[in-house]
N, C-alpha and C positions, 0 to 999 in steps of 0.2 A: 152785308156789303162791307162793313168795317173789318170783318175778319179777312176778306179778300184783299183789301187795301193794305192791312198789316202784313199779310203773307207776301204780297208783291213788293212791299217796301223792304222786307228782309232779303228778297232775292236780288234786288238792284242797289245794294249798298255801294257807296263810293269806294274807290280803291284804298283811300287812306283809312277807312273804317275797318278794313279786313285785318285779321291777325296775321302777323308775320310768322313764318315757320321757324322753329329753332334749328340750329345746325344739325342736330341729331335727326329731327324729322325730315329735313332736306336730304340728309344722307340716306335714310331709310327709303324715301320716295325714289331717289335716283337709283338706289340698288334694286328696288322692285322693277323699275322701268327697264334697267339694263339687263337684268336676268330674263325678264319677259321677252325683250328684243332678241337676246341671244338664243333663247329657247325656240323662238319662231324661226330664226335663221337655221338652227341645227335641224329642226324638224323638216323644214323646207328642203334642206340639202340632202336629207335622207330620202326624200321622195324624188329628187332630181339628181342624177349621178354626176353632173359636170361641175368642176371647180370647187374650191373651198369657200369662195365668196366672202372672205373676211371673217371666218369663223374662229372662235376661241378654242385653243387646244386644251382640253381638260384631262388629258391622259395621265398627268402627274398625280391625280387624285385617286387613281385606281378604279375599282368598280363600285362607286357609291352613286347615289341618286344624281342624275344630271343637273337638276335644279340646285341641289346642295353644292355640287362641284362648281357651278357657275357662281354661286353665292360666295364661295371661298375665293374664287378667281377675282371677283369684283373687289372683295376686301383687300386682297393682295395688291391689286392695281390702285385702289383708292389710297391706301396708306403709302404706297410708293410715290404717288402723285403729291400727297400732302407733304411728305418729306422733301421731295424735290422743290416744291413751292417754298417751303420754309428756308431751305438752303439758298435758293436764288434771292429771297428777300434779305437774308443775312449778307450775302455777297453784295447786293445793291446798296445796302446800308453802309457797309464798310467802304465801298467805293465813293459814296456820297460824302463821307467824312474826309476823303482825300488820302486815305491810307489803303495800301494793298492788304487784303485779308490773309496774305501768306507771310506777313512779317512775324518774326519770332517775338514772343512777349517781352523778353528782356531788351530787345532792340527797340521796341515801340516805347518802353518806359524811358530809355535813354534819349530818344528823340523828343519826347514830350517834356523832359526836365530842362530847365534853363542851362545854358552853357556857362561853365565856370570861368571866371576871369583870372588870369595869372597874377 
């Protein structure tokens, strides 16, 4: 009986007691989910001849394994998204400082230095 109670206790741990996934684990899990979803869509489209239904074009990868091509496509999209997110954060940070992010570095140092009195 004690064994069953211990087993049930481990199954129903509170959310705070669960281990948080690392960013790499989250990336790998999302990649597996996305590739599996796209594989399903592509295989379904091969059985039904109408429309592309939001499929990913993997023709750029030539004649390699479809799952591998989708994996490359996910990586390409993931890193593009990460880069876009970082650029938008940098732009938001520069706007919150009250400066335009397009100011030339020498102009921004002249603006920050105190004005000289004649």
